[in-house]
mmCIF file of the N, C-alpha and C atoms, coordinates in Angstrom:
data_MODEL
# 
_entry.id   MODEL 
# 
loop_
_atom_site.group_PDB 
_atom_site.id 
_atom_site.type_symbol 
_atom_site.label_atom_id 
_atom_site.label_alt_id 
_atom_site.label_comp_id 
_atom_site.label_asym_id 
_atom_site.label_entity_id 
_atom_site.label_seq_id 
_atom_site.pdbx_PDB_ins_code 
_atom_site.Cartn_x 
_atom_site.Cartn_y 
_atom_site.Cartn_z 
_atom_site.occupancy 
_atom_site.B_iso_or_equiv 
_atom_site.pdbx_formal_charge 
_atom_site.auth_seq_id 
_atom_site.auth_comp_id 
_atom_site.auth_asym_id 
_atom_site.auth_atom_id 
_atom_site.pdbx_PDB_model_num 
ATOM 1   N N  . MET A 1 1  ? 56.602 114.435 36.250 1.00 0.00 ? 1  MET A N  1 
ATOM 2   C CA . MET A 1 1  ? 57.449 115.197 35.412 1.00 0.00 ? 1  MET A CA 1 
ATOM 3   C C  . MET A 1 1  ? 57.714 116.559 35.955 1.00 0.00 ? 1  MET A C  1 
ATOM 4   N N  . HIS A 1 2  ? 56.655 117.216 36.509 1.00 0.00 ? 2  HIS A N  1 
ATOM 5   C CA . HIS A 1 2  ? 56.870 118.592 37.056 1.00 0.00 ? 2  HIS A CA 1 
ATOM 6   C C  . HIS A 1 2  ? 57.803 118.579 38.252 1.00 0.00 ? 2  HIS A C  1 
ATOM 7   N N  . THR A 1 3  ? 57.813 117.531 39.042 1.00 0.00 ? 3  THR A N  1 
ATOM 8   C CA . THR A 1 3  ? 58.746 117.410 40.160 1.00 0.00 ? 3  THR A CA 1 
ATOM 9   C C  . THR A 1 3  ? 60.185 117.416 39.686 1.00 0.00 ? 3  THR A C  1 
ATOM 10  N N  . VAL A 1 4  ? 60.445 116.680 38.598 1.00 0.00 ? 4  VAL A N  1 
ATOM 11  C CA . VAL A 1 4  ? 61.797 116.610 38.046 1.00 0.00 ? 4  VAL A CA 1 
ATOM 12  C C  . VAL A 1 4  ? 62.223 117.994 37.560 1.00 0.00 ? 4  VAL A C  1 
ATOM 13  N N  . LEU A 1 5  ? 61.333 118.713 36.867 1.00 0.00 ? 5  LEU A N  1 
ATOM 14  C CA . LEU A 1 5  ? 61.688 120.053 36.390 1.00 0.00 ? 5  LEU A CA 1 
ATOM 15  C C  . LEU A 1 5  ? 61.943 120.980 37.554 1.00 0.00 ? 5  LEU A C  1 
ATOM 16  N N  . GLY A 1 6  ? 61.151 120.904 38.589 1.00 0.00 ? 6  GLY A N  1 
ATOM 17  C CA . GLY A 1 6  ? 61.397 121.728 39.770 1.00 0.00 ? 6  GLY A CA 1 
ATOM 18  C C  . GLY A 1 6  ? 62.698 121.417 40.439 1.00 0.00 ? 6  GLY A C  1 
ATOM 19  N N  . ALA A 1 7  ? 63.019 120.155 40.481 1.00 0.00 ? 7  ALA A N  1 
ATOM 20  C CA . ALA A 1 7  ? 64.277 119.721 41.096 1.00 0.00 ? 7  ALA A CA 1 
ATOM 21  C C  . ALA A 1 7  ? 65.461 120.216 40.277 1.00 0.00 ? 7  ALA A C  1 
ATOM 22  N N  . ALA A 1 8  ? 65.348 120.285 38.956 1.00 0.00 ? 8  ALA A N  1 
ATOM 23  C CA . ALA A 1 8  ? 66.429 120.752 38.139 1.00 0.00 ? 8  ALA A CA 1 
ATOM 24  C C  . ALA A 1 8  ? 66.696 122.251 38.421 1.00 0.00 ? 8  ALA A C  1 
ATOM 25  N N  . GLY A 1 9  ? 65.677 123.008 38.607 1.00 0.00 ? 9  GLY A N  1 
ATOM 26  C CA . GLY A 1 9  ? 65.870 124.434 38.973 1.00 0.00 ? 9  GLY A CA 1 
ATOM 27  C C  . GLY A 1 9  ? 66.513 124.587 40.321 1.00 0.00 ? 9  GLY A C  1 
ATOM 28  N N  . ALA A 1 10 ? 66.111 123.766 41.289 1.00 0.00 ? 10 ALA A N  1 
ATOM 29  C CA . ALA A 1 10 ? 66.685 123.811 42.632 1.00 0.00 ? 10 ALA A CA 1 
ATOM 30  C C  . ALA A 1 10 ? 68.156 123.431 42.586 1.00 0.00 ? 10 ALA A C  1 
ATOM 31  N N  . LEU A 1 11 ? 68.485 122.418 41.790 1.00 0.00 ? 11 LEU A N  1 
ATOM 32  C CA . LEU A 1 11 ? 69.867 121.977 41.674 1.00 0.00 ? 11 LEU A CA 1 
ATOM 33  C C  . LEU A 1 11 ? 70.719 123.065 41.034 1.00 0.00 ? 11 LEU A C  1 
ATOM 34  N N  . ASP A 1 12 ? 70.198 123.740 40.041 1.00 0.00 ? 12 ASP A N  1 
ATOM 35  C CA . ASP A 1 12 ? 70.901 124.856 39.422 1.00 0.00 ? 12 ASP A CA 1 
ATOM 36  C C  . ASP A 1 12 ? 71.190 125.957 40.418 1.00 0.00 ? 12 ASP A C  1 
ATOM 37  N N  . PHE A 1 13 ? 70.215 126.272 41.273 1.00 0.00 ? 13 PHE A N  1 
ATOM 38  C CA . PHE A 1 13 ? 70.405 127.309 42.273 1.00 0.00 ? 13 PHE A CA 1 
ATOM 39  C C  . PHE A 1 13 ? 71.463 126.896 43.310 1.00 0.00 ? 13 PHE A C  1 
ATOM 40  N N  . VAL A 1 14 ? 71.478 125.642 43.719 1.00 0.00 ? 14 VAL A N  1 
ATOM 41  C CA . VAL A 1 14 ? 72.471 125.115 44.625 1.00 0.00 ? 14 VAL A CA 1 
ATOM 42  C C  . VAL A 1 14 ? 73.856 125.278 44.029 1.00 0.00 ? 14 VAL A C  1 
ATOM 43  N N  . ALA A 1 15 ? 74.032 124.951 42.733 1.00 0.00 ? 15 ALA A N  1 
ATOM 44  C CA . ALA A 1 15 ? 75.289 125.088 42.045 1.00 0.00 ? 15 ALA A CA 1 
ATOM 45  C C  . ALA A 1 15 ? 75.743 126.554 42.019 1.00 0.00 ? 15 ALA A C  1 
ATOM 46  N N  . ALA A 1 16 ? 74.778 127.448 41.807 1.00 0.00 ? 16 ALA A N  1 
ATOM 47  C CA . ALA A 1 16 ? 75.114 128.878 41.775 1.00 0.00 ? 16 ALA A CA 1 
ATOM 48  C C  . ALA A 1 16 ? 75.581 129.353 43.159 1.00 0.00 ? 16 ALA A C  1 
ATOM 49  N N  . VAL A 1 17 ? 74.899 128.959 44.220 1.00 0.00 ? 17 VAL A N  1 
ATOM 50  C CA . VAL A 1 17 ? 75.288 129.368 45.563 1.00 0.00 ? 17 VAL A CA 1 
ATOM 51  C C  . VAL A 1 17 ? 76.627 128.757 45.940 1.00 0.00 ? 17 VAL A C  1 
ATOM 52  N N  . LEU A 1 18 ? 76.932 127.542 45.550 1.00 0.00 ? 18 LEU A N  1 
ATOM 53  C CA . LEU A 1 18 ? 78.248 126.941 45.798 1.00 0.00 ? 18 LEU A CA 1 
ATOM 54  C C  . LEU A 1 18 ? 79.307 127.664 45.024 1.00 0.00 ? 18 LEU A C  1 
ATOM 55  N N  . ALA A 1 19 ? 79.044 128.085 43.823 1.00 0.00 ? 19 ALA A N  1 
ATOM 56  C CA . ALA A 1 19 ? 79.985 128.854 43.044 1.00 0.00 ? 19 ALA A CA 1 
ATOM 57  C C  . ALA A 1 19 ? 80.299 130.182 43.734 1.00 0.00 ? 19 ALA A C  1 
ATOM 58  N N  . LEU A 1 20 ? 79.284 130.851 44.294 1.00 0.00 ? 20 LEU A N  1 
ATOM 59  C CA . LEU A 1 20 ? 79.464 132.096 45.058 1.00 0.00 ? 20 LEU A CA 1 
ATOM 60  C C  . LEU A 1 20 ? 80.328 131.821 46.273 1.00 0.00 ? 20 LEU A C  1 
ATOM 61  N N  . GLU A 1 21 ? 79.996 130.739 47.006 1.00 0.00 ? 21 GLU A N  1 
ATOM 62  C CA . GLU A 1 21 ? 80.732 130.401 48.211 1.00 0.00 ? 21 GLU A CA 1 
ATOM 63  C C  . GLU A 1 21 ? 82.215 130.089 47.919 1.00 0.00 ? 21 GLU A C  1 
ATOM 64  N N  . ARG A 1 22 ? 82.455 129.403 46.822 1.00 0.00 ? 22 ARG A N  1 
ATOM 65  C CA . ARG A 1 22 ? 83.838 128.983 46.456 1.00 0.00 ? 22 ARG A CA 1 
ATOM 66  C C  . ARG A 1 22 ? 84.556 129.944 45.545 1.00 0.00 ? 22 ARG A C  1 
ATOM 67  N N  . GLN A 1 23 ? 83.824 131.040 45.129 1.00 0.00 ? 23 GLN A N  1 
ATOM 68  C CA . GLN A 1 23 ? 84.412 132.067 44.258 1.00 0.00 ? 23 GLN A CA 1 
ATOM 69  C C  . GLN A 1 23 ? 84.953 131.515 42.940 1.00 0.00 ? 23 GLN A C  1 
ATOM 70  N N  . ILE A 1 24 ? 84.088 130.762 42.269 1.00 0.00 ? 24 ILE A N  1 
ATOM 71  C CA . ILE A 1 24 ? 84.426 130.237 40.953 1.00 0.00 ? 24 ILE A CA 1 
ATOM 72  C C  . ILE A 1 24 ? 83.271 130.543 39.962 1.00 0.00 ? 24 ILE A C  1 
ATOM 73  N N  . ILE A 1 25 ? 83.611 130.627 38.711 1.00 0.00 ? 25 ILE A N  1 
ATOM 74  C CA . ILE A 1 25 ? 82.612 130.800 37.644 1.00 0.00 ? 25 ILE A CA 1 
ATOM 75  C C  . ILE A 1 25 ? 82.534 129.484 36.886 1.00 0.00 ? 25 ILE A C  1 
ATOM 76  N N  . LEU A 1 26 ? 81.383 128.892 36.864 1.00 0.00 ? 26 LEU A N  1 
ATOM 77  C CA . LEU A 1 26 ? 81.214 127.620 36.175 1.00 0.00 ? 26 LEU A CA 1 
ATOM 78  C C  . LEU A 1 26 ? 81.198 127.839 34.669 1.00 0.00 ? 26 LEU A C  1 
ATOM 79  N N  . PRO A 1 27 ? 81.701 126.872 33.877 1.00 0.00 ? 27 PRO A N  1 
ATOM 80  C CA . PRO A 1 27 ? 81.783 127.055 32.466 1.00 0.00 ? 27 PRO A CA 1 
ATOM 81  C C  . PRO A 1 27 ? 80.432 126.846 31.776 1.00 0.00 ? 27 PRO A C  1 
ATOM 82  N N  . THR A 1 28 ? 80.307 127.400 30.611 1.00 0.00 ? 28 THR A N  1 
ATOM 83  C CA . THR A 1 28 ? 79.141 127.161 29.716 1.00 0.00 ? 28 THR A CA 1 
ATOM 84  C C  . THR A 1 28 ? 79.346 125.810 29.078 1.00 0.00 ? 28 THR A C  1 
ATOM 85  N N  . ILE A 1 29 ? 78.443 124.902 29.330 1.00 0.00 ? 29 ILE A N  1 
ATOM 86  C CA . ILE A 1 29 ? 78.594 123.554 28.792 1.00 0.00 ? 29 ILE A CA 1 
ATOM 87  C C  . ILE A 1 29 ? 78.503 123.564 27.278 1.00 0.00 ? 29 ILE A C  1 
ATOM 88  N N  . ASN A 1 30 ? 79.308 122.713 26.660 1.00 0.00 ? 30 ASN A N  1 
ATOM 89  C CA . ASN A 1 30 ? 79.355 122.516 25.217 1.00 0.00 ? 30 ASN A CA 1 
ATOM 90  C C  . ASN A 1 30 ? 79.804 123.742 24.389 1.00 0.00 ? 30 ASN A C  1 
ATOM 91  N N  . LEU A 1 31 ? 80.401 124.737 25.008 1.00 0.00 ? 31 LEU A N  1 
ATOM 92  C CA . LEU A 1 31 ? 80.970 125.848 24.298 1.00 0.00 ? 31 LEU A CA 1 
ATOM 93  C C  . LEU A 1 31 ? 82.400 125.561 23.986 1.00 0.00 ? 31 LEU A C  1 
ATOM 94  N N  . GLN A 1 32 ? 82.669 125.083 22.804 1.00 0.00 ? 32 GLN A N  1 
ATOM 95  C CA . GLN A 1 32 ? 84.042 124.723 22.396 1.00 0.00 ? 32 GLN A CA 1 
ATOM 96  C C  . GLN A 1 32 ? 84.739 125.885 21.727 1.00 0.00 ? 32 GLN A C  1 
ATOM 97  N N  . VAL A 1 33 ? 84.044 126.488 20.763 1.00 0.00 ? 33 VAL A N  1 
ATOM 98  C CA . VAL A 1 33 ? 84.639 127.548 19.963 1.00 0.00 ? 33 VAL A CA 1 
ATOM 99  C C  . VAL A 1 33 ? 83.717 128.788 19.977 1.00 0.00 ? 33 VAL A C  1 
ATOM 100 N N  . PRO A 1 34 ? 84.020 129.831 20.757 1.00 0.00 ? 34 PRO A N  1 
ATOM 101 C CA . PRO A 1 34 ? 83.184 131.010 20.765 1.00 0.00 ? 34 PRO A CA 1 
ATOM 102 C C  . PRO A 1 34 ? 83.245 131.734 19.470 1.00 0.00 ? 34 PRO A C  1 
ATOM 103 N N  . ASP A 1 35 ? 82.208 132.433 19.101 1.00 0.00 ? 35 ASP A N  1 
ATOM 104 C CA . ASP A 1 35 ? 82.134 133.238 17.889 1.00 0.00 ? 35 ASP A CA 1 
ATOM 105 C C  . ASP A 1 35 ? 83.076 134.431 18.051 1.00 0.00 ? 35 ASP A C  1 
ATOM 106 N N  . PRO A 1 36 ? 84.047 134.592 17.196 1.00 0.00 ? 36 PRO A N  1 
ATOM 107 C CA . PRO A 1 36 ? 84.987 135.714 17.346 1.00 0.00 ? 36 PRO A CA 1 
ATOM 108 C C  . PRO A 1 36 ? 84.330 137.076 17.168 1.00 0.00 ? 36 PRO A C  1 
ATOM 109 N N  . GLU A 1 37 ? 83.187 137.118 16.506 1.00 0.00 ? 37 GLU A N  1 
ATOM 110 C CA . GLU A 1 37 ? 82.520 138.419 16.285 1.00 0.00 ? 37 GLU A CA 1 
ATOM 111 C C  . GLU A 1 37 ? 81.618 138.788 17.487 1.00 0.00 ? 37 GLU A C  1 
ATOM 112 N N  . CYS A 1 38 ? 81.488 137.918 18.475 1.00 0.00 ? 38 CYS A N  1 
ATOM 113 C CA . CYS A 1 38 ? 80.682 138.200 19.626 1.00 0.00 ? 38 CYS A CA 1 
ATOM 114 C C  . CYS A 1 38 ? 81.619 138.420 20.812 1.00 0.00 ? 38 CYS A C  1 
ATOM 115 N N  . ASP A 1 39 ? 81.864 139.657 21.136 1.00 0.00 ? 39 ASP A N  1 
ATOM 116 C CA . ASP A 1 39 ? 82.891 140.029 22.122 1.00 0.00 ? 39 ASP A CA 1 
ATOM 117 C C  . ASP A 1 39 ? 82.346 139.923 23.551 1.00 0.00 ? 39 ASP A C  1 
ATOM 118 N N  . LEU A 1 40 ? 82.262 138.727 24.075 1.00 0.00 ? 40 LEU A N  1 
ATOM 119 C CA . LEU A 1 40 ? 81.804 138.489 25.454 1.00 0.00 ? 40 LEU A CA 1 
ATOM 120 C C  . LEU A 1 40 ? 82.948 137.765 26.231 1.00 0.00 ? 40 LEU A C  1 
ATOM 121 N N  . ASP A 1 41 ? 82.897 137.855 27.520 1.00 0.00 ? 41 ASP A N  1 
ATOM 122 C CA . ASP A 1 41 ? 83.880 137.173 28.362 1.00 0.00 ? 41 ASP A CA 1 
ATOM 123 C C  . ASP A 1 41 ? 83.359 135.756 28.645 1.00 0.00 ? 41 ASP A C  1 
ATOM 124 N N  . TYR A 1 42 ? 83.604 134.847 27.677 1.00 0.00 ? 42 TYR A N  1 
ATOM 125 C CA . TYR A 1 42 ? 83.140 133.469 27.783 1.00 0.00 ? 42 TYR A CA 1 
ATOM 126 C C  . TYR A 1 42 ? 83.935 132.734 28.818 1.00 0.00 ? 42 TYR A C  1 
ATOM 127 N N  . VAL A 1 43 ? 83.289 131.742 29.445 1.00 0.00 ? 43 VAL A N  1 
ATOM 128 C CA . VAL A 1 43 ? 84.023 130.794 30.330 1.00 0.00 ? 43 VAL A CA 1 
ATOM 129 C C  . VAL A 1 43 ? 83.681 129.425 29.720 1.00 0.00 ? 43 VAL A C  1 
ATOM 130 N N  . SER A 1 44 ? 84.601 128.905 28.934 1.00 0.00 ? 44 SER A N  1 
ATOM 131 C CA . SER A 1 44 ? 84.314 127.661 28.259 1.00 0.00 ? 44 SER A CA 1 
ATOM 132 C C  . SER A 1 44 ? 85.286 126.551 28.764 1.00 0.00 ? 44 SER A C  1 
ATOM 133 N N  . CYS A 1 45 ? 84.840 125.329 28.691 1.00 0.00 ? 45 CYS A N  1 
ATOM 134 C CA . CYS A 1 45 ? 85.624 124.149 29.002 1.00 0.00 ? 45 CYS A CA 1 
ATOM 135 C C  . CYS A 1 45 ? 85.946 123.940 30.472 1.00 0.00 ? 45 CYS A C  1 
ATOM 136 N N  . HIS A 1 46 ? 86.511 124.934 31.162 1.00 0.00 ? 46 HIS A N  1 
ATOM 137 C CA . HIS A 1 46 ? 86.908 124.764 32.549 1.00 0.00 ? 46 HIS A CA 1 
ATOM 138 C C  . HIS A 1 46 ? 86.447 125.934 33.379 1.00 0.00 ? 46 HIS A C  1 
ATOM 139 N N  . ALA A 1 47 ? 86.151 125.661 34.635 1.00 0.00 ? 47 ALA A N  1 
ATOM 140 C CA . ALA A 1 47 ? 85.711 126.721 35.586 1.00 0.00 ? 47 ALA A CA 1 
ATOM 141 C C  . ALA A 1 47 ? 86.813 127.782 35.741 1.00 0.00 ? 47 ALA A C  1 
ATOM 142 N N  . ARG A 1 48 ? 86.430 128.982 35.989 1.00 0.00 ? 48 ARG A N  1 
ATOM 143 C CA . ARG A 1 48 ? 87.432 130.037 36.262 1.00 0.00 ? 48 ARG A CA 1 
ATOM 144 C C  . ARG A 1 48 ? 87.500 130.259 37.776 1.00 0.00 ? 48 ARG A C  1 
ATOM 145 N N  . THR A 1 49 ? 88.671 130.194 38.305 1.00 0.00 ? 49 THR A N  1 
ATOM 146 C CA . THR A 1 49 ? 88.897 130.356 39.760 1.00 0.00 ? 49 THR A CA 1 
ATOM 147 C C  . THR A 1 49 ? 89.575 131.702 40.001 1.00 0.00 ? 49 THR A C  1 
ATOM 148 N N  . GLY A 1 50 ? 89.653 132.068 41.274 1.00 0.00 ? 50 GLY A N  1 
ATOM 149 C CA . GLY A 1 50 ? 90.362 133.315 41.634 1.00 0.00 ? 50 GLY A CA 1 
ATOM 150 C C  . GLY A 1 50 ? 89.601 134.578 41.219 1.00 0.00 ? 50 GLY A C  1 
ATOM 151 N N  . VAL A 1 51 ? 88.294 134.488 41.217 1.00 0.00 ? 51 VAL A N  1 
ATOM 152 C CA . VAL A 1 51 ? 87.454 135.640 40.875 1.00 0.00 ? 51 VAL A CA 1 
ATOM 153 C C  . VAL A 1 51 ? 86.867 136.207 42.147 1.00 0.00 ? 51 VAL A C  1 
ATOM 154 N N  . ASP A 1 52 ? 86.333 137.427 42.057 1.00 0.00 ? 52 ASP A N  1 
ATOM 155 C CA . ASP A 1 52 ? 85.706 138.072 43.210 1.00 0.00 ? 52 ASP A CA 1 
ATOM 156 C C  . ASP A 1 52 ? 84.220 138.238 42.902 1.00 0.00 ? 52 ASP A C  1 
ATOM 157 N N  . LEU A 1 53 ? 83.449 137.223 43.193 1.00 0.00 ? 53 LEU A N  1 
ATOM 158 C CA . LEU A 1 53 ? 81.994 137.294 42.970 1.00 0.00 ? 53 LEU A CA 1 
ATOM 159 C C  . LEU A 1 53 ? 81.277 137.886 44.156 1.00 0.00 ? 53 LEU A C  1 
ATOM 160 N N  . SER A 1 54 ? 80.299 138.732 43.889 1.00 0.00 ? 54 SER A N  1 
ATOM 161 C CA . SER A 1 54 ? 79.517 139.292 44.984 1.00 0.00 ? 54 SER A CA 1 
ATOM 162 C C  . SER A 1 54 ? 78.032 138.812 44.893 1.00 0.00 ? 54 SER A C  1 
ATOM 163 N N  . ALA A 1 55 ? 77.656 138.292 43.705 1.00 0.00 ? 55 ALA A N  1 
ATOM 164 C CA . ALA A 1 55 ? 76.306 137.781 43.523 1.00 0.00 ? 55 ALA A CA 1 
ATOM 165 C C  . ALA A 1 55 ? 76.262 136.776 42.422 1.00 0.00 ? 55 ALA A C  1 
ATOM 166 N N  . VAL A 1 56 ? 75.212 135.908 42.450 1.00 0.00 ? 56 VAL A N  1 
ATOM 167 C CA . VAL A 1 56 ? 74.991 134.939 41.402 1.00 0.00 ? 56 VAL A CA 1 
ATOM 168 C C  . VAL A 1 56 ? 73.517 134.946 41.043 1.00 0.00 ? 56 VAL A C  1 
ATOM 169 N N  . MET A 1 57 ? 73.221 134.463 39.838 1.00 0.00 ? 57 MET A N  1 
ATOM 170 C CA . MET A 1 57 ? 71.818 134.419 39.404 1.00 0.00 ? 57 MET A CA 1 
ATOM 171 C C  . MET A 1 57 ? 71.538 133.062 38.790 1.00 0.00 ? 57 MET A C  1 
ATOM 172 N N  . SER A 1 58 ? 70.385 132.509 39.112 1.00 0.00 ? 58 SER A N  1 
ATOM 173 C CA . SER A 1 58 ? 69.942 131.233 38.531 1.00 0.00 ? 58 SER A CA 1 
ATOM 174 C C  . SER A 1 58 ? 68.593 131.480 37.902 1.00 0.00 ? 58 SER A C  1 
ATOM 175 N N  . SER A 1 59 ? 68.445 131.135 36.617 1.00 0.00 ? 59 SER A N  1 
ATOM 176 C CA . SER A 1 59 ? 67.152 131.310 35.998 1.00 0.00 ? 59 SER A CA 1 
ATOM 177 C C  . SER A 1 59 ? 66.614 129.915 35.521 1.00 0.00 ? 59 SER A C  1 
ATOM 178 N N  . SER A 1 60 ? 65.335 129.734 35.700 1.00 0.00 ? 60 SER A N  1 
ATOM 179 C CA . SER A 1 60 ? 64.707 128.454 35.312 1.00 0.00 ? 60 SER A CA 1 
ATOM 180 C C  . SER A 1 60 ? 63.437 128.767 34.530 1.00 0.00 ? 60 SER A C  1 
ATOM 181 N N  . PHE A 1 61 ? 63.329 128.252 33.348 1.00 0.00 ? 61 PHE A N  1 
ATOM 182 C CA . PHE A 1 61 ? 62.167 128.452 32.522 1.00 0.00 ? 61 PHE A CA 1 
ATOM 183 C C  . PHE A 1 61 ? 61.611 127.087 32.147 1.00 0.00 ? 61 PHE A C  1 
ATOM 184 N N  . ALA A 1 62 ? 60.354 126.830 32.479 1.00 0.00 ? 62 ALA A N  1 
ATOM 185 C CA . ALA A 1 62 ? 59.796 125.454 32.293 1.00 0.00 ? 62 ALA A CA 1 
ATOM 186 C C  . ALA A 1 62 ? 58.555 125.561 31.409 1.00 0.00 ? 62 ALA A C  1 
ATOM 187 N N  . PHE A 1 63 ? 57.977 124.426 31.161 1.00 0.00 ? 63 PHE A N  1 
ATOM 188 C CA . PHE A 1 63 ? 56.766 124.340 30.341 1.00 0.00 ? 63 PHE A CA 1 
ATOM 189 C C  . PHE A 1 63 ? 55.591 124.950 31.071 1.00 0.00 ? 63 PHE A C  1 
ATOM 190 N N  . GLY A 1 64 ? 54.689 125.543 30.341 1.00 0.00 ? 64 GLY A N  1 
ATOM 191 C CA . GLY A 1 64 ? 53.465 126.054 30.917 1.00 0.00 ? 64 GLY A CA 1 
ATOM 192 C C  . GLY A 1 64 ? 53.643 127.440 31.609 1.00 0.00 ? 64 GLY A C  1 
ATOM 193 N N  . GLY A 1 65 ? 54.764 128.099 31.324 1.00 0.00 ? 65 GLY A N  1 
ATOM 194 C CA . GLY A 1 65 ? 54.949 129.422 31.886 1.00 0.00 ? 65 GLY A CA 1 
ATOM 195 C C  . GLY A 1 65 ? 55.447 129.492 33.299 1.00 0.00 ? 65 GLY A C  1 
ATOM 196 N N  . THR A 1 66 ? 55.969 128.349 33.808 1.00 0.00 ? 66 THR A N  1 
ATOM 197 C CA . THR A 1 66 ? 56.527 128.329 35.163 1.00 0.00 ? 66 THR A CA 1 
ATOM 198 C C  . THR A 1 66 ? 57.952 128.814 35.053 1.00 0.00 ? 66 THR A C  1 
ATOM 199 N N  . ASN A 1 67 ? 58.152 130.063 35.432 1.00 0.00 ? 67 ASN A N  1 
ATOM 200 C CA . ASN A 1 67 ? 59.483 130.684 35.324 1.00 0.00 ? 67 ASN A CA 1 
ATOM 201 C C  . ASN A 1 67 ? 59.902 131.279 36.648 1.00 0.00 ? 67 ASN A C  1 
ATOM 202 N N  . ALA A 1 68 ? 61.222 131.210 36.910 1.00 0.00 ? 68 ALA A N  1 
ATOM 203 C CA . ALA A 1 68 ? 61.756 131.792 38.148 1.00 0.00 ? 68 ALA A CA 1 
ATOM 204 C C  . ALA A 1 68 ? 63.158 132.272 37.930 1.00 0.00 ? 68 ALA A C  1 
ATOM 205 N N  . VAL A 1 69 ? 63.521 133.331 38.548 1.00 0.00 ? 69 VAL A N  1 
ATOM 206 C CA . VAL A 1 69 ? 64.891 133.824 38.565 1.00 0.00 ? 69 VAL A CA 1 
ATOM 207 C C  . VAL A 1 69 ? 65.222 134.116 40.049 1.00 0.00 ? 69 VAL A C  1 
ATOM 208 N N  . LEU A 1 70 ? 66.283 133.520 40.551 1.00 0.00 ? 70 LEU A N  1 
ATOM 209 C CA . LEU A 1 70 ? 66.713 133.694 41.934 1.00 0.00 ? 70 LEU A CA 1 
ATOM 210 C C  . LEU A 1 70 ? 68.088 134.360 41.913 1.00 0.00 ? 70 LEU A C  1 
ATOM 211 N N  . ILE A 1 71 ? 68.295 135.336 42.793 1.00 0.00 ? 71 ILE A N  1 
ATOM 212 C CA . ILE A 1 71 ? 69.583 135.989 42.926 1.00 0.00 ? 71 ILE A CA 1 
ATOM 213 C C  . ILE A 1 71 ? 70.023 135.843 44.335 1.00 0.00 ? 71 ILE A C  1 
ATOM 214 N N  . CYS A 1 72 ? 71.294 135.496 44.524 1.00 0.00 ? 72 CYS A N  1 
ATOM 215 C CA . CYS A 1 72 ? 71.856 135.366 45.866 1.00 0.00 ? 72 CYS A CA 1 
ATOM 216 C C  . CYS A 1 72 ? 73.137 136.240 45.916 1.00 0.00 ? 72 CYS A C  1 
ATOM 217 N N  . ARG A 1 73 ? 73.255 137.010 46.975 1.00 0.00 ? 73 ARG A N  1 
ATOM 218 C CA . ARG A 1 73 ? 74.447 137.844 47.077 1.00 0.00 ? 73 ARG A CA 1 
ATOM 219 C C  . ARG A 1 73 ? 75.158 137.539 48.372 1.00 0.00 ? 73 ARG A C  1 
ATOM 220 N N  . LYS A 1 74 ? 76.433 137.839 48.350 1.00 0.00 ? 74 LYS A N  1 
ATOM 221 C CA . LYS A 1 74 ? 77.328 137.631 49.475 1.00 0.00 ? 74 LYS A CA 1 
ATOM 222 C C  . LYS A 1 74 ? 77.113 138.754 50.486 1.00 0.00 ? 74 LYS A C  1 
ATOM 223 N N  . VAL A 1 75 ? 76.904 138.368 51.768 1.00 0.00 ? 75 VAL A N  1 
ATOM 224 C CA . VAL A 1 75 ? 76.739 139.352 52.828 1.00 0.00 ? 75 VAL A CA 1 
ATOM 225 C C  . VAL A 1 75 ? 78.053 139.451 53.578 1.00 0.00 ? 75 VAL A C  1 
ATOM 226 N N  . ILE A 1 76 ? 78.547 140.693 53.648 1.00 0.00 ? 76 ILE A N  1 
ATOM 227 C CA . ILE A 1 76 ? 79.812 140.912 54.336 1.00 0.00 ? 76 ILE A CA 1 
ATOM 228 C C  . ILE A 1 76 ? 79.553 141.516 55.682 1.00 0.00 ? 76 ILE A C  1 
ATOM 229 N N  . GLY A 1 77 ? 80.217 140.945 56.675 1.00 0.00 ? 77 GLY A N  1 
ATOM 230 C CA . GLY A 1 77 ? 80.097 141.513 58.007 1.00 0.00 ? 77 GLY A CA 1 
ATOM 231 C C  . GLY A 1 77 ? 79.446 140.713 59.026 1.00 0.00 ? 77 GLY A C  1 
# 
């Protein structure tokens, strides 16, 4: 079971790095109708393209206090 949880975090980080490489923002899954009183820049239903990303973050929180946050940034030059 722990291997599967670790693999899920690794897969999430791979998706984040690919989003940085391809300059897209992945949508929040199952967000159909954002709360109008919560003024955030939601990305729902479809990925957003044509953005200028310089960094991405992947956070994984598992059972037993196994937590990790990874940040990847674009290196220019």
